N, CA, C and O atoms as a GROMACS GRO file, in nm:
protein
  564
    1UNK      N    1   3.953   9.832  -6.789
    1UNK     CA    2   4.004   9.835  -6.932
    1UNK      C    3   4.102   9.977  -6.914
    1UNK      O    4   4.063  10.070  -6.843
    2UNK      N    5   4.243   9.983  -6.992
    2UNK     CA    6   4.312  10.068  -6.955
    2UNK      C    7   4.280  10.196  -7.051
    2UNK      O    8   4.186  10.180  -7.130
    3UNK      N    9   4.335  10.300  -7.052
    3UNK     CA   10   4.297  10.391  -7.126
    3UNK      C   11   4.355  10.366  -7.279
    3UNK      O   12   4.298  10.408  -7.380
    4UNK      N   13   4.463  10.300  -7.279
    4UNK     CA   14   4.516  10.261  -7.428
    4UNK      C   15   4.429  10.150  -7.484
    4UNK      O   16   4.402  10.144  -7.604
    5UNK      N   17   4.385  10.062  -7.393
    5UNK     CA   18   4.262   9.961  -7.463
    5UNK      C   19   4.161  10.030  -7.501
    5UNK      O   20   4.116  10.012  -7.614
    6UNK      N   21   4.110  10.115  -7.423
    6UNK     CA   22   3.996  10.201  -7.462
    6UNK      C   23   4.012  10.260  -7.618
    6UNK      O   24   3.938  10.252  -7.715
    7UNK      N   25   4.151  10.328  -7.598
    7UNK     CA   26   4.157  10.412  -7.742
    7UNK      C   27   4.168  10.330  -7.858
    7UNK      O   28   4.127  10.376  -7.964
    8UNK      N   29   4.228  10.192  -7.852
    8UNK     CA   30   4.249  10.113  -7.952
    8UNK      C   31   4.087  10.048  -7.996
    8UNK      O   32   4.054  10.019  -8.111
    9UNK      N   33   4.015  10.038  -7.894
    9UNK     CA   34   3.868  10.003  -7.923
    9UNK      C   35   3.800  10.098  -7.995
    9UNK      O   36   3.719  10.065  -8.081
   10UNK      N   37   3.827  10.224  -7.967
   10UNK     CA   38   3.760  10.363  -8.022
   10UNK      C   39   3.804  10.359  -8.188
   10UNK      O   40   3.728  10.386  -8.281
   11UNK      N   41   3.927  10.323  -8.199
   11UNK     CA   42   3.985  10.341  -8.344
   11UNK      C   43   3.920  10.231  -8.429
   11UNK      O   44   3.870  10.246  -8.540
   12UNK      N   45   3.928  10.119  -8.358
   12UNK     CA   46   3.905  10.005  -8.437
   12UNK      C   47   3.726  10.023  -8.472
   12UNK      O   48   3.681  10.012  -8.586
   13UNK      N   49   3.646  10.052  -8.357
   13UNK     CA   50   3.512  10.069  -8.394
   13UNK      C   51   3.488  10.182  -8.489
   13UNK      O   52   3.396  10.176  -8.570
   14UNK      N   53   3.572  10.288  -8.480
   14UNK     CA   54   3.541  10.388  -8.598
   14UNK      C   55   3.567  10.350  -8.731
   14UNK      O   56   3.492  10.384  -8.822
   15UNK      N   57   3.674  10.278  -8.752
   15UNK     CA   58   3.733  10.238  -8.875
   15UNK      C   59   3.599  10.148  -8.933
   15UNK      O   60   3.540  10.177  -9.038
   16UNK      N   61   3.564  10.043  -8.852
   16UNK     CA   62   3.453   9.936  -8.878
   16UNK      C   63   3.335  10.004  -8.914
   16UNK      O   64   3.266   9.973  -9.011
   17UNK      N   65   3.305  10.125  -8.815
   17UNK     CA   66   3.167  10.185  -8.866
   17UNK      C   67   3.164  10.242  -9.008
   17UNK      O   68   3.098  10.195  -9.101
   18UNK      N   69   3.253  10.364  -9.012
   18UNK     CA   70   3.278  10.439  -9.144
   18UNK      C   71   3.320  10.360  -9.258
   18UNK      O   72   3.251  10.361  -9.360
   19UNK      N   73   3.413  10.302  -9.252
   19UNK     CA   74   3.451  10.224  -9.382
   19UNK      C   75   3.400  10.092  -9.413
   19UNK      O   76   3.363  10.065  -9.528
   20UNK      N   77   3.394  10.004  -9.312
   20UNK     CA   78   3.322   9.870  -9.346
   20UNK      C   79   3.203   9.857  -9.352
   20UNK      O   80   3.153   9.793  -9.444
   21UNK      N   81   3.117   9.922  -9.242
   21UNK     CA   82   2.979   9.926  -9.254
   21UNK      C   83   2.915  10.057  -9.340
   21UNK      O   84   2.798  10.055  -9.379
   22UNK      N   85   2.998  10.162  -9.364
   22UNK     CA   86   2.941  10.253  -9.444
   22UNK      C   87   2.865  10.360  -9.388
   22UNK      O   88   2.802  10.439  -9.459
   23UNK      N   89   2.868  10.366  -9.248
   23UNK     CA   90   2.789  10.472  -9.160
   23UNK      C   91   2.844  10.620  -9.153
   23UNK      O   92   2.923  10.647  -9.063
   24UNK      N   93   2.808  10.710  -9.235
   24UNK     CA   94   2.883  10.843  -9.244
   24UNK      C   95   2.846  10.900  -9.092
   24UNK      O   96   2.909  10.998  -9.053
   25UNK      N   97   2.758  10.848  -9.016
   25UNK     CA   98   2.726  10.907  -8.853
   25UNK      C   99   2.829  10.881  -8.785
   25UNK      O  100   2.836  10.944  -8.679
   26UNK      N  101   2.925  10.801  -8.808
   26UNK     CA  102   3.035  10.740  -8.757
   26UNK      C  103   3.133  10.857  -8.683
   26UNK      O  104   3.180  10.867  -8.569
   27UNK      N  105   3.143  10.954  -8.828
   27UNK     CA  106   3.230  11.081  -8.802
   27UNK      C  107   3.169  11.152  -8.677
   27UNK      O  108   3.258  11.186  -8.599
   28UNK      N  109   3.041  11.185  -8.637
   28UNK     CA  110   2.994  11.243  -8.546
   28UNK      C  111   2.997  11.179  -8.403
   28UNK      O  112   2.981  11.247  -8.302
   29UNK      N  113   3.018  11.039  -8.401
   29UNK     CA  114   2.993  10.969  -8.300
   29UNK      C  115   3.145  10.946  -8.243
   29UNK      O  116   3.161  10.934  -8.122
   30UNK      N  117   3.251  10.941  -8.329
   30UNK     CA  118   3.383  10.902  -8.291
   30UNK      C  119   3.480  11.023  -8.302
   30UNK      O  120   3.582  11.024  -8.232
   31UNK      N  121   3.449  11.139  -8.399
   31UNK     CA  122   3.576  11.238  -8.412
   31UNK      C  123   3.529  11.378  -8.334
   31UNK      O  124   3.420  11.435  -8.342
   32UNK      N  125   3.618  11.405  -8.274
   32UNK     CA  126   3.604  11.542  -8.197
   32UNK      C  127   3.556  11.660  -8.309
   32UNK      O  128   3.574  11.658  -8.431
   33UNK      N  129   3.490  11.762  -8.230
   33UNK     CA  130   3.463  11.870  -8.305
   33UNK      C  131   3.592  11.942  -8.381
   33UNK      O  132   3.581  11.975  -8.500
   34UNK      N  133   3.696  11.961  -8.317
   34UNK     CA  134   3.813  12.001  -8.370
   34UNK      C  135   3.897  11.894  -8.428
   34UNK      O  136   4.019  11.913  -8.425
   35UNK      N  137   3.860  11.806  -8.469
   35UNK     CA  138   3.935  11.697  -8.553
   35UNK      C  139   4.031  11.759  -8.690
   35UNK      O  140   3.988  11.844  -8.769
   36UNK      N  141   4.144  11.708  -8.696
   36UNK     CA  142   4.222  11.770  -8.776
   36UNK      C  143   4.287  11.641  -8.858
   36UNK      O  144   4.355  11.556  -8.799
   37UNK      N  145   4.260  11.636  -8.997
   37UNK     CA  146   4.300  11.524  -9.066
   37UNK      C  147   4.443  11.583  -9.144
   37UNK      O  148   4.434  11.660  -9.240
   38UNK      N  149   4.557  11.542  -9.098
   38UNK     CA  150   4.663  11.582  -9.154
   38UNK      C  151   4.716  11.549  -9.290
   38UNK      O  152   4.802  11.616  -9.347
   39UNK      N  153   4.663  11.447  -9.335
   39UNK     CA  154   4.687  11.391  -9.459
   39UNK      C  155   4.547  11.335  -9.516
   39UNK      O  156   4.517  11.216  -9.508
   40UNK      N  157   4.472  11.422  -9.567
   40UNK     CA  158   4.307  11.396  -9.602
   40UNK      C  159   4.334  11.319  -9.733
   40UNK      O  160   4.409  11.359  -9.822
   41UNK      N  161   4.259  11.196  -9.731
   41UNK     CA  162   4.260  11.110  -9.870
   41UNK      C  163   4.213  11.161  -9.982
   41UNK      O  164   4.095  11.196  -9.984
   42UNK      N  165   4.281  11.174 -10.080
   42UNK     CA  166   4.202  11.167 -10.244
   42UNK      C  167   4.154  11.310 -10.237
   42UNK      O  168   4.040  11.324 -10.280
   43UNK      N  169   4.217  11.431 -10.189
   43UNK     CA  170   4.144  11.569 -10.193
   43UNK      C  171   4.030  11.591 -10.106
   43UNK      O  172   3.955  11.686 -10.127
   44UNK      N  173   4.012  11.516 -10.015
   44UNK     CA  174   3.932  11.544  -9.918
   44UNK      C  175   3.956  11.663  -9.795
   44UNK      O  176   4.072  11.665  -9.753
   45UNK      N  177   3.873  11.750  -9.740
   45UNK     CA  178   3.915  11.865  -9.684
   45UNK      C  179   3.964  11.804  -9.536
   45UNK      O  180   3.915  11.698  -9.498
   46UNK      N  181   4.062  11.875  -9.454
   46UNK     CA  182   4.106  11.811  -9.350
   46UNK      C  183   4.028  11.798  -9.223
   46UNK      O  184   4.080  11.757  -9.119
   47UNK      N  185   3.899  11.834  -9.231
   47UNK     CA  186   3.815  11.830  -9.106
   47UNK      C  187   3.707  11.708  -9.105
   47UNK      O  188   3.703  11.616  -9.187
   48UNK      N  189   3.633  11.723  -9.010
   48UNK     CA  190   3.521  11.597  -8.993
   48UNK      C  191   3.462  11.573  -9.117
   48UNK      O  192   3.448  11.457  -9.154
   49UNK      N  193   3.424  11.671  -9.190
   49UNK     CA  194   3.331  11.670  -9.313
   49UNK      C  195   3.420  11.609  -9.412
   49UNK      O  196   3.361  11.538  -9.494
   50UNK      N  197   3.529  11.617  -9.424
   50UNK     CA  198   3.619  11.580  -9.519
   50UNK      C  199   3.641  11.412  -9.499
   50UNK      O  200   3.655  11.336  -9.594
   51UNK      N  201   3.641  11.375  -9.376
   51UNK     CA  202   3.625  11.238  -9.343
   51UNK      C  203   3.503  11.166  -9.365
   51UNK      O  204   3.511  11.058  -9.423
   52UNK      N  205   3.392  11.207  -9.329
   52UNK     CA  206   3.272  11.182  -9.390
   52UNK      C  207   3.252  11.174  -9.542
   52UNK      O  208   3.192  11.082  -9.598
   53UNK      N  209   3.312  11.282  -9.603
   53UNK     CA  210   3.318  11.255  -9.757
   53UNK      C  211   3.403  11.154  -9.815
   53UNK      O  212   3.381  11.105  -9.925
   54UNK      N  213   3.512  11.120  -9.733
   54UNK     CA  214   3.591  11.009  -9.804
   54UNK      C  215   3.533  10.887  -9.775
   54UNK      O  216   3.545  10.798  -9.858
   55UNK      N  217   3.464  10.864  -9.659
   55UNK     CA  218   3.393  10.725  -9.638
   55UNK      C  219   3.298  10.699  -9.742
   55UNK      O  220   3.298  10.595  -9.808
   56UNK      N  221   3.205  10.807  -9.758
   56UNK     CA  222   3.095  10.847  -9.843
   56UNK      C  223   3.140  10.792 -10.005
   56UNK      O  224   3.085  10.708 -10.077
   57UNK      N  225   3.245  10.865 -10.025
   57UNK     CA  226   3.276  10.843 -10.164
   57UNK      C  227   3.332  10.690 -10.197
   57UNK      O  228   3.315  10.633 -10.304
   58UNK      N  229   3.414  10.627 -10.064
   58UNK     CA  230   3.455  10.500 -10.084
   58UNK      C  231   3.350  10.397 -10.110
   58UNK      O  232   3.376  10.301 -10.181
   59UNK      N  233   3.222  10.414 -10.051
   59UNK     CA  234   3.121  10.332 -10.029
   59UNK      C  235   3.042  10.341 -10.161
   59UNK      O  236   2.992  10.238 -10.206
   60UNK      N  237   3.028  10.473 -10.234
   60UNK     CA  238   2.945  10.468 -10.342
   60UNK      C  239   3.046  10.449 -10.452
   60UNK      O  240   2.988  10.448 -10.561
   61UNK      N  241   3.151  10.437 -10.462
   61UNK     CA  242   3.218  10.386 -10.581
   61UNK      C  243   3.258  10.215 -10.554
   61UNK      O  244   3.249  10.138 -10.650
   62UNK      N  245   3.291  10.175 -10.448
   62UNK     CA  246   3.290  10.025 -10.399
   62UNK      C  247   3.195   9.996 -10.296
   62UNK      O  248   3.234  10.010 -10.181
   63UNK      N  249   3.066   9.955 -10.317
   63UNK     CA  250   2.969   9.930 -10.237
   63UNK      C  251   3.003   9.841 -10.122
   63UNK      O  252   2.950   9.858 -10.012
   64UNK      N  253   3.093   9.742 -10.146
   64UNK     CA  254   3.153   9.648 -10.051
   64UNK      C  255   3.266   9.671  -9.999
   64UNK      O  256   3.331   9.580  -9.948
   65UNK      N  257   3.306   9.790 -10.003
   65UNK     CA  258   3.442   9.862  -9.946
   65UNK      C  259   3.445   9.806  -9.795
   65UNK      O  260   3.342   9.801  -9.727
   66UNK      N  261   3.556   9.769  -9.754
   66UNK     CA  262   3.575   9.707  -9.607
   66UNK      C  263   3.733   9.720  -9.589
   66UNK      O  264   3.814   9.728  -9.681
   67UNK      N  265   3.762   9.722  -9.437
   67UNK     CA  266   3.884   9.756  -9.406
   67UNK      C  267   3.918   9.627  -9.328
   67UNK      O  268   3.844   9.592  -9.236
   68UNK      N  269   4.045   9.541  -9.369
   68UNK     CA  270   4.091   9.459  -9.285
   68UNK      C  271   4.200   9.484  -9.208
   68UNK      O  272   4.308   9.501  -9.264
   69UNK      N  273   4.190   9.491  -9.064
   69UNK     CA  274   4.278   9.540  -8.966
   69UNK      C  275   4.390   9.416  -8.970
   69UNK      O  276   4.369   9.294  -8.972
   70UNK      N  277   4.471   9.462  -8.970
   70UNK     CA  278   4.624   9.379  -8.942
   70UNK      C  279   4.663   9.414  -8.798
   70UNK      O  280   4.651   9.329  -8.709
   71UNK      N  281   4.698   9.507  -8.779
   71UNK     CA  282   4.761   9.541  -8.643
   71UNK      C  283   4.722   9.684  -8.584
   71UNK      O  284   4.716   9.789  -8.648
   72UNK      N  285   4.698   9.667  -8.451
   72UNK     CA  286   4.652   9.824  -8.359
   72UNK      C  287   4.767   9.821  -8.275
   72UNK      O  288   4.789   9.724  -8.203
   73UNK      N  289   4.854   9.935  -8.281
   73UNK     CA  290   4.942   9.943  -8.167
   73UNK      C  291   4.928  10.080  -8.103
   73UNK      O  292   4.942  10.182  -8.169
   74UNK      N  293   4.898  10.080  -7.955
   74UNK     CA  294   4.860  10.193  -7.900
   74UNK      C  295   4.981  10.238  -7.775
   74UNK      O  296   5.039  10.158  -7.701
   75UNK      N  297   4.995  10.365  -7.777
   75UNK     CA  298   5.080  10.408  -7.668
   75UNK      C  299   5.012  10.534  -7.613
   75UNK      O  300   5.010  10.635  -7.683
   76UNK      N  301   4.952  10.532  -7.485
   76UNK     CA  302   4.884  10.652  -7.451
   76UNK      C  303   4.766  10.687  -7.510
   76UNK      O  304   4.664  10.618  -7.523
   77UNK      N  305   4.796  10.841  -7.555
   77UNK     CA  306   4.676  10.881  -7.650
   77UNK      C  307   4.699  10.851  -7.820
   77UNK      O  308   4.622  10.901  -7.902
   78UNK      N  309   4.810  10.767  -7.862
   78UNK     CA  310   4.840  10.737  -7.989
   78UNK      C  311   4.790  10.612  -8.007
   78UNK      O  312   4.814  10.523  -7.925
   79UNK      N  313   4.707  10.587  -8.130
   79UNK     CA  314   4.692  10.439  -8.200
   79UNK      C  315   4.741  10.441  -8.323
   79UNK      O  316   4.710  10.535  -8.397
   80UNK      N  317   4.815  10.351  -8.364
   80UNK     CA  318   4.864  10.299  -8.502
   80UNK      C  319   4.786  10.188  -8.555
   80UNK      O  320   4.765  10.083  -8.494
   81UNK      N  321   4.740  10.220  -8.688
   81UNK     CA  322   4.655  10.127  -8.744
   81UNK      C  323   4.716  10.068  -8.871
   81UNK      O  324   4.731  10.158  -8.954
   82UNK      N  325   4.754   9.951  -8.916
   82UNK     CA  326   4.795   9.883  -9.026
   82UNK      C  327   4.679   9.790  -9.087
   82UNK      O  328   4.625   9.693  -9.035
   83UNK      N  329   4.658   9.846  -9.208
   83UNK     CA  330   4.526   9.781  -9.244
   83UNK      C  331   4.577   9.779  -9.433
   83UNK      O  332   4.672   9.826  -9.496
   84UNK      N  333   4.440   9.686  -9.474
   84UNK     CA  334   4.420   9.701  -9.606
   84UNK      C  335   4.271   9.704  -9.639
   84UNK      O  336   4.196   9.613  -9.603
   85UNK      N  337   4.235   9.794  -9.697
   85UNK     CA  338   4.121   9.835  -9.733
   85UNK      C  339   4.091   9.762  -9.866
   85UNK      O  340   4.189   9.740  -9.937
   86UNK      N  341   3.956   9.716  -9.914
   86UNK     CA  342   3.941   9.690 -10.060
   86UNK      C  343   3.808   9.663 -10.088
   86UNK      O  344   3.732   9.636  -9.994
   87UNK      N  345   3.764   9.665 -10.211
   87UNK     CA  346   3.633   9.651 -10.255
   87UNK      C  347   3.615   9.653 -10.409
   87UNK      O  348   3.708   9.702 -10.472
   88UNK      N  349   3.512   9.608 -10.476
   88UNK     CA  350   3.490   9.600 -10.605
   88UNK      C  351   3.435   9.720 -10.664
   88UNK      O  352   3.333   9.768 -10.614
   89UNK      N  353   3.483   9.769 -10.754
   89UNK     CA  354   3.429   9.878 -10.839
   89UNK      C  355   3.313   9.857 -10.907
   89UNK      O  356   3.323   9.833 -11.028
   90UNK      N  357   3.186   9.861 -10.847
   90UNK     CA  358   3.051   9.838 -10.930
   90UNK      C  359   2.961   9.916 -10.908
   90UNK      O  360   2.844   9.887 -10.935
   91UNK      N  361   3.013  10.082 -10.832
   91UNK     CA  362   2.945  10.186 -10.793
   91UNK      C  363   2.972  10.305 -10.901
   91UNK      O  364   3.002  10.279 -11.017
   92UNK      N  365   2.961  10.422 -10.856
   92UNK     CA  366   2.993  10.514 -10.956
   92UNK      C  367   3.143  10.546 -10.990
   92UNK      O  368   3.237  10.496 -10.928
   93UNK      N  369   3.157  10.639 -11.102
   93UNK     CA  370   3.288  10.681 -11.174
   93UNK      C  371   3.393  10.715 -11.036
   93UNK      O  372   3.353  10.745 -10.923
   94UNK      N  373   3.517  10.703 -11.074
   94UNK     CA  374   3.614  10.769 -10.976
   94UNK      C  375   3.726  10.784 -11.062
   94UNK      O  376   3.776  10.687 -11.120
   95UNK      N  377   3.776  10.922 -11.077
   95UNK     CA  378   3.886  10.986 -11.130
   95UNK      C  379   3.858  10.957 -11.271
   95UNK      O  380   3.955  10.928 -11.340
   96UNK      N  381   3.734  10.959 -11.328
   96UNK     CA  382   3.720  10.930 -11.471
   96UNK      C  383   3.723  10.814 -11.521
   96UNK      O  384   3.752  10.795 -11.639
   97UNK      N  385   3.685  10.702 -11.422
   97UNK     CA  386   3.723  10.565 -11.446
   97UNK      C  387   3.552  10.502 -11.402
   97UNK      O  388   3.509  10.493 -11.287
   98UNK      N  389   3.493  10.473 -11.505
   98UNK     CA  390   3.353  10.418 -11.486
   98UNK      C  391   3.359  10.271 -11.410
   98UNK      O  392   3.454  10.198 -11.437
   99UNK      N  393   3.273  10.233 -11.327
   99UNK     CA  394   3.264  10.116 -11.284
   99UNK      C  395   3.318  10.004 -11.386
   99UNK      O  396   3.288   9.997 -11.506
  100UNK      N  397   3.414   9.909 -11.307
  100UNK     CA  398   3.488   9.846 -11.394
  100UNK      C  399   3.456   9.684 -11.332
  100UNK      O  400   3.477   9.590 -11.408
  101UNK      N  401   3.417   9.664 -11.227
  101UNK     CA  402   3.407   9.535 -11.183
  101UNK      C  403   3.548   9.488 -11.128
  101UNK      O  404   3.562   9.375 -11.082
  102UNK      N  405   3.633   9.564 -11.133
  102UNK     CA  406   3.749   9.533 -11.061
  102UNK      C  407   3.760   9.525 -10.906
  102UNK      O  408   3.682   9.593 -10.839
  103UNK      N  409   3.843   9.452 -10.853
  103UNK     CA  410   3.849   9.443 -10.694
  103UNK      C  411   3.994   9.517 -10.672
  103UNK      O  412   4.094   9.455 -10.709
  104UNK      N  413   4.007   9.630 -10.621
  104UNK     CA  414   4.111   9.712 -10.590
  104UNK      C  415   4.139   9.681 -10.433
  104UNK      O  416   4.057   9.647 -10.348
  105UNK      N  417   4.286   9.704 -10.418
  105UNK     CA  418   4.312   9.694 -10.247
  105UNK      C  419   4.384   9.818 -10.236
  105UNK      O  420   4.426   9.879 -10.335
  106UNK      N  421   4.401   9.862 -10.094
  106UNK     CA  422   4.457   9.984 -10.087
  106UNK      C  423   4.502   9.967  -9.918
  106UNK      O  424   4.429   9.989  -9.821
  107UNK      N  425   4.617   9.931  -9.918
  107UNK     CA  426   4.686   9.921  -9.815
  107UNK      C  427   4.750  10.039  -9.759
  107UNK      O  428   4.803  10.118  -9.837
  108UNK      N  429   4.754  10.070  -9.587
  108UNK     CA  430   4.789  10.196  -9.571
  108UNK      C  431   4.808  10.176  -9.407
  108UNK      O  432   4.772  10.074  -9.348
  109UNK      N  433   4.865  10.282  -9.347
  109UNK     CA  434   4.917  10.280  -9.196
  109UNK      C  435   4.838  10.433  -9.176
  109UNK      O  436   4.854  10.527  -9.254
  110UNK      N  437   4.751  10.435  -9.054
  110UNK     CA  438   4.685  10.552  -9.000
  110UNK      C  439   4.739  10.564  -8.851
  110UNK      O  440   4.743  10.469  -8.774
  111UNK      N  441   4.782  10.704  -8.819
  111UNK     CA  442   4.825  10.728  -8.689
  111UNK      C  443   4.703  10.810  -8.622
  111UNK      O  444   4.665  10.912  -8.679
  112UNK      N  445   4.651  10.775  -8.520
  112UNK     CA  446   4.550  10.859  -8.477
  112UNK      C  447   4.580  10.898  -8.315
  112UNK      O  448   4.617  10.819  -8.228
  113UNK      N  449   4.553  11.038  -8.301
  113UNK     CA  450   4.554  11.086  -8.127
  113UNK      C  451   4.418  11.097  -8.108
  113UNK      O  452   4.328  11.137  -8.182
  114UNK      N  453   4.419  11.050  -7.988
  114UNK     CA  454   4.251  11.058  -7.923
  114UNK      C  455   4.269  11.159  -7.770
  114UNK      O  456   4.369  11.153  -7.698
  115UNK      N  457   4.167  11.234  -7.749
  115UNK     CA  458   4.167  11.295  -7.628
  115UNK      C  459   4.014  11.280  -7.592
  115UNK      O  460   3.922  11.301  -7.671
  116UNK      N  461   4.001  11.238  -7.448
  116UNK     CA  462   3.872  11.221  -7.391
  116UNK      C  463   3.788  11.107  -7.474
  116UNK      O  464   3.673  11.142  -7.498
  117UNK      N  465   3.817  11.002  -7.512
  117UNK     CA  466   3.747  10.941  -7.595
  117UNK      C  467   3.681  10.948  -7.739
  117UNK      O  468   3.591  10.882  -7.789
  118UNK      N  469   3.762  11.057  -7.790
  118UNK     CA  470   3.734  11.077  -7.917
  118UNK      C  471   3.864  11.125  -8.006
  118UNK      O  472   3.960  11.190  -7.963
  119UNK      N  473   3.846  11.081  -8.130
  119UNK     CA  474   3.984  11.091  -8.202
  119UNK      C  475   3.964  11.265  -8.273
  119UNK      O  476   3.870  11.314  -8.335
  120UNK      N  477   4.095  11.321  -8.231
  120UNK     CA  478   4.115  11.442  -8.256
  120UNK      C  479   4.231  11.479  -8.356
  120UNK      O  480   4.237  11.595  -8.397
  121UNK      N  481   4.317  11.391  -8.394
  121UNK     CA  482   4.382  11.407  -8.526
  121UNK      C  483   4.424  11.276  -8.566
  121UNK      O  484   4.435  11.180  -8.490
  122UNK      N  485   4.453  11.279  -8.714
  122UNK     CA  486   4.506  11.151  -8.811
  122UNK      C  487   4.618  11.223  -8.880
  122UNK      O  488   4.631  11.342  -8.910
  123UNK      N  489   4.691  11.128  -8.897
  123UNK     CA  490   4.812  11.117  -9.014
  123UNK      C  491   4.788  10.965  -9.093
  123UNK      O  492   4.737  10.862  -9.050
  124UNK      N  493   4.843  10.993  -9.215
  124UNK     CA  494   4.819  10.865  -9.293
  124UNK      C  495   4.886  10.849  -9.409
  124UNK      O  496   4.895  10.935  -9.497
  125UNK      N  497   4.942  10.718  -9.412
  125UNK     CA  498   4.978  10.693  -9.554
  125UNK      C  499   4.947  10.575  -9.648
  125UNK      O  500   4.990  10.463  -9.622
  126UNK      N  501   4.878  10.598  -9.747
  126UNK     CA  502   4.798  10.513  -9.840
  126UNK      C  503   4.896  10.485  -9.944
  126UNK      O  504   4.994  10.556  -9.964
  127UNK      N  505   4.868  10.381 -10.010
  127UNK     CA  506   4.922  10.328 -10.154
  127UNK      C  507   4.866  10.413 -10.251
  127UNK      O  508   4.819  10.343 -10.340
  128UNK      N  509   4.851  10.529 -10.273
  128UNK     CA  510   4.769  10.581 -10.364
  128UNK      C  511   4.810  10.559 -10.515
  128UNK      O  512   4.735  10.572 -10.612
  129UNK      N  513   4.956  10.522 -10.517
  129UNK     CA  514   5.003  10.487 -10.664
  129UNK      C  515   4.943  10.356 -10.695
  129UNK      O  516   4.881  10.335 -10.800
  130UNK      N  517   4.964  10.258 -10.593
  130UNK     CA  518   4.885  10.142 -10.651
  130UNK      C  519   4.768  10.127 -10.666
  130UNK      O  520   4.727  10.056 -10.757
  131UNK      N  521   4.671  10.200 -10.567
  131UNK     CA  522   4.543  10.216 -10.609
  131UNK      C  523   4.518  10.280 -10.750
  131UNK      O  524   4.435  10.221 -10.819
  132UNK      N  525   4.571  10.381 -10.798
  132UNK     CA  526   4.564  10.433 -10.935
  132UNK      C  527   4.612  10.323 -11.031
  132UNK      O  528   4.560  10.320 -11.142
  133UNK      N  529   4.683  10.255 -11.006
  133UNK     CA  530   4.736  10.142 -11.083
  133UNK      C  531   4.618  10.045 -11.118
  133UNK      O  532   4.580  10.014 -11.231
  134UNK      N  533   4.565  10.003 -10.993
  134UNK     CA  534   4.474   9.901 -11.015
  134UNK      C  535   4.344   9.927 -11.065
  134UNK      O  536   4.268   9.837 -11.101
  135UNK      N  537   4.309  10.078 -11.069
  135UNK     CA  538   4.194  10.133 -11.124
  135UNK      C  539   4.208  10.145 -11.280
  135UNK      O  540   4.111  10.163 -11.354
  136UNK      N  541   4.347  10.133 -11.326
  136UNK     CA  542   4.380  10.168 -11.462
  136UNK      C  543   4.404  10.291 -11.502
  136UNK      O  544   4.420  10.317 -11.621
  137UNK      N  545   4.410  10.380 -11.408
  137UNK     CA  546   4.417  10.540 -11.403
  137UNK      C  547   4.559  10.563 -11.468
  137UNK      O  548   4.576  10.650 -11.553
  138UNK      N  549   4.654  10.485 -11.426
  138UNK     CA  550   4.803  10.499 -11.475
  138UNK      C  551   4.861  10.368 -11.486
  138UNK      O  552   4.801  10.279 -11.427
  139UNK      N  553   4.989  10.332 -11.565
  139UNK     CA  554   5.018  10.224 -11.591
  139UNK      C  555   5.188  10.226 -11.574
  139UNK      O  556   5.256  10.312 -11.629
  140UNK      N  557   5.230  10.147 -11.512
  140UNK     CA  558   5.367  10.112 -11.489
  140UNK      C  559   5.425   9.977 -11.481
  140UNK      O  560   5.361   9.892 -11.420
  141UNK      N  561   5.544   9.946 -11.537
  141UNK     CA  562   5.596   9.804 -11.524
  141UNK      C  563   5.605   9.758 -11.397
  141UNK      O  564   5.645   9.644 -11.376
   0.00000   0.00000   0.00000
């Protein structure tokens, strides 16, 4: 298996473990000690613990949270993921919104850089505005 293929497998396995299976130990298994998240989601810190807390938060709010992979593209040590994550708001409160039973979807793009079989950096863009609208936090036409 080529290094590029290995990197794609690592990223896919990491996303599946942390966000779809809800395993916070995936952070220890897949992220380098010096991991930097250049675009931490929803106020999380930019380190490994921030990624762990983001995964844990999504699962506590949306117990059925899962990520559907649409595309993985890789070149050398870079892997780009196009995905839609979704879940039903039956867990804890989020942003002042109590469990509503609504199903929400969060499309996004992540860019990961790997080194020696571990993820060392992440850049990402999520549809935060659409996510907030689906939760009922904001309204717009």
